[in-house]
N, C-alpha and C positions, 0 to 999 in steps of 0.2 A: 978383200974381208970378209969373216965368213961368218958360220951365222951362231956362231958361240958370242963372237963379240957383236955381234948385234941384239940379242938376247938377255942380256946382263945389262946393259943401258935400260933396255924397256921394262924387265923386272926392277929394276931402283925406281924406276917412274913411279911405276904400280904401287911400287911397298910408302914409297914417299905420301904419294894421293890418299891410299889407305890409313898410315899415320894423321896426318893433316885431316882428311876424317873425322878420321876417332877424335883426336883433338878438340876440332870445331865443338865435337856430338857431344864430349867433356862438356866443354866453357861452354855450353848451351846450359847442359845438364845442372849447370852448377850455379849457373847464373839466375835459374828461373827456380822459383818458391812458391809453393803455394797455402798460403794460410788456411785454417779452415773456420766454421766461424767460432762462436766464443771463445776463442783460441788468441794470443800473442806471441811473438817472437822478439827476442834479443838479438841484433845483427851486433859483431863487433868488428871491427876493421883496425887490423894489424893491430888484436888483441886490446883498443880499447871499444867503450859503452860509443857506438852510431846512434842509432833512429832501432824503434822498436816497429816491425813489423805487424800491419793492423790487418785482417782477413779479408782472403782474395789474393790478386795475382802480385806476386810481389820479387821487381829485377835486382841482384846484387852480381857486385864485383868476383866474377870468379878467383881464387886463391887469393884474396884481400881479404874478404868477408865470408865470417864465419857467424851463423847460425846459432844458437845456443837452443839445448832444448825447450818445446815450449811451453807455454802456461797456460792453465785452463782458468776461465775469466769466471768461469760459473759460479753461482754459491754451492760451497761443500759444505756437508757436514761430516766429521767424525767424532767419532766414541771411545772416548778413555777410559780406561781398567781404571777397576776400581780402588781408588784412593785412602788408607788408614787416615782418620785426622780424629783430633781430640780435639773436645769439645771445652767451657769452659769448667760442668765441674767432671770432670777429669776422666770421661770416655771417650772411647777407641769406639766410632762410627766409620764403615766403609760408603763411600758417596764412590757412584759411577754419573760420568756426565757427559757432552753430549754440546758440544759446540757446531756451529753455522756458522758458517766465514765466508768475503770475497775475497779476491783477490783484484783491488784497483787499480793499479800500479804495477804494471810488469818490470817494469824497470827498478824500481823501488826493494818489490819482493826480489830480486835476483842479486842486486848488489848491497840491501842493506843488512840482509840477512843470510847466513849464510845457508842455515835447514829452516822457515816461518813458520811449517806441520809440526815441527818437534819443540820450537819457541813459542809456540802458540800452547801445545800440550805442559810444559813446565812452567809457564807463565799460568795457567787455568790450574793446577795443583796448589801453585805458590799461593795466587789470592784465593781459592778455596779454601786454605787453610786459616789464613791470615782472617774472614769472614763468619766463617764456622766458630772459628778458637774465640770470638767474643760470643757466641749465643750455648745457650743449657740448653739439651739435649731435647726436652718438649721445645722450646723456641725453635731446635734446629726443622726439627719434624712440624713444626704446622706453620712455618715464614719462609717455604722455598720459593715465592717470588719474589719478596724482598732480597730472598739470597740470590736467584736468577738476575735481579735487576743491579743489584750491584755488583757482578761479576762479569756482564756485561759491560758497564761502564769501564771499567779500569781493564779488559780489555779490550775495548776497544778503544783507550788513551791509549796504552802503551803498543798496539799493536800500528797506531796512525802510520808511523814512519816508517814502515815496513809494507807501506805501501797494501794494507789487509784491513779490512772492514768487518766487525765483527756483528753479526745480526742478533744474533741471540742465543743464551746460554742455560740449559735444561738441567735439573737433577735431575736420571733417570732411578734414582734407588737412595736411600741411605737406609743404613742395614746396623741395627746398633748389635751391640755384643748379646750372646744366646742369652746369658740370666738375665739379661733388660729385656727382651722377646718375652721369656718368659713370665717375668717379671708384668709385664706388660697387658698379656692376651690374660692371665688371671685378675689384671686390673678392666679389664675391657669385659671381662666374662661376671665376674660381682656387679659392673655397672651396668649391664644388660640383663639382669639378673633383678635388679632394682630397678629399673623401668618396665622391665612385667609386672613386678609384683605393684609397683605404681600404677600402672594401666589399668592389672585386675580387681587393685582397689577399687580407681576411678569406674571401673563398669561396673562391679558390684554396688559400692554409691548410687550411680545412675541410673540402676536397674532399682534399689533401695527407690530413691526421690520417687523415679514413676511407676513403683508398685502403690507408695503412699498414696502419690497423686490420683491415679487412676480408684486407687479406694475409696477415696474423698469427694471425688467428681461423684463416683457410684452411692454415697451416701448422700449428698447432694440433692443429685436425681429422685433417688428413694425419698427423702425428705420429703422432696416437690410432690410428687407423686401421692406420699403421705398426707401430704398437705390438698391440694386440689383435691380429693377420694373425702377427705375429711370435709370441706366445704362443700362439696358435690353432696355429700350425702348428708351434710343438714342443712342446705336448700330442698332438699328433698322429702326430709322430715317437715320442714318450716311448710312446704307448698301443700304436704298430708295432711299437718295438722291445721294447715286456713281454710284447707279445702275440707274437710272435717266439720270444722266450727263455725263454715259459711255454711255448711248442709242441715247440723244442726240448727242454726239460727234460722234457716229459712225455714223448716220444716216445724219448728219451734212445738218443743214435744212436749209431752205432760209430769206431769209427775207419775202416772204407773209403767210411760217406758223407760224412764231412769231406774226406776226399779229395778225395771229386765235387764238393762243392761248391768246394775251391780251384781244383780244375782248370777250373769255370766263370766263377771272376773272372779268374783269367788274361787273358782277350780284352779284358775291362773296362779295366783296367788298362793295358794296350798300345796301348788303343785313342785314348788322348788326347795331342794332338799334344806338348803339351809335357812328355810324362814320356821322358824322358833316361836316367834309371839310377834299375832297381827294385828294393826294395828285397824281399826275401822273407823274410818269417817265419820263427822256426826250428819252429815249429809245421807249415809247410809242408814240408820237411824230410820232417820225421818221420812225415806223411802220407803223403806219398809213399813212403815207405819199406812203412809200411801198407800201399797201396796194389798196391806193389809185389809184398809178399810175399806177399799175395793173391789175386794172379793169378799169380804161377809159386812157388804156393804147393809144386805136384803134385812138380814137377822138384827141387825143395831136398828135399824128403823121400826122396827116392829114393836110394838109397843110391853111392857112388861108389865105383867102382873102386881096388884098393889096389894100391900100385905094386909092383911084384916078386913079383906074386901070379899064377899066371895062375887062367884062369876054367874050371870044369869043364871036363872034357871030357865028350864027349857019345855 
C-alpha cells in the first residue's frame, strides 16, 4: 500500500468531520433564538402558526420551524400627513392627526391584518371625515377634545380584533382655507380692538369714579375742618365774651367808664368805607350826658345870678 492510498481515506475522513461540524454548528445556530425585551416573535412550523416567542432564550427545531420578523410590542406614535376634510358648512380644512397605539396580540397583528399600520392610517382618515363632516368650522376648531374622544373610541373598537389597542388620538393642526383664515384674522383683530376699547373705557370710568370719590372725600374733610374751625372760633368768642362780661360785672363800671368806652368805639365805626349812616343807641346819648355832667359838674353846681337882684356891695 502506497502513501497515496493511505492519504485519500484520511482526507475524506477529515472532510466528513468538517462537514459534520459545520452541520452541527448550523443546526445549533438555527435552533437558538434570542428575543429582545418588548418584542415578540411568531414561529411557523411547516408553514402553520406554532407559537409566539417571549423575550429571552428560545429553542427551535431547525429546518422545520421558521421565525417571522419580530414585532415591537411598545406603544408607537405615528403622525399621518394632512388630510382634506369637508365640514358641515362645506369648507375644506386640512387636519393633521397623531395616533398612539400598541400591539397587544402579536399573532392577531400578524395573521388578522396584512399591514396594520396602513390599516390604522386609513381607518383614522375615514373616521376623521365622518366625525368632522358633522360639525361646522367653528365647532371643529373648538371641539378638539370631543373629536379626539370619538376617534379613539371608533379606532379602538375597530382595531381590537387586529390585536392593537389605540391609546390616544390627537389633532395636531386644523388649517382652514386661506380666505377663511384672513376673515378669522380680521375678526380676531376687531375683537381685540373692541376689548381694548372696553378696557380703556373701563379704566377711564374707574379713574373718573376714583377722582370724584377723592374730591368728595376732600370736600367732606374740608367741610369737617371748616365746621371744627367755626365751632372752635365760636367757642373762643363765647369764652372771650364771657370773660369780658365777667370782668365787667366784677369791676362794676360806672357811667363815666361806659361813656369813655363809647367814645373809643366811634372811630372804629366810622373807619368802615361802607358806613354811610350811623345808628347811635340811646344808651350812648345817656352816657354822653353822664360824661358831660361829670366834666361840667362844678360849673353846674355854682349858683346862677338871679335877675333883678343886685349883688351885694363890698
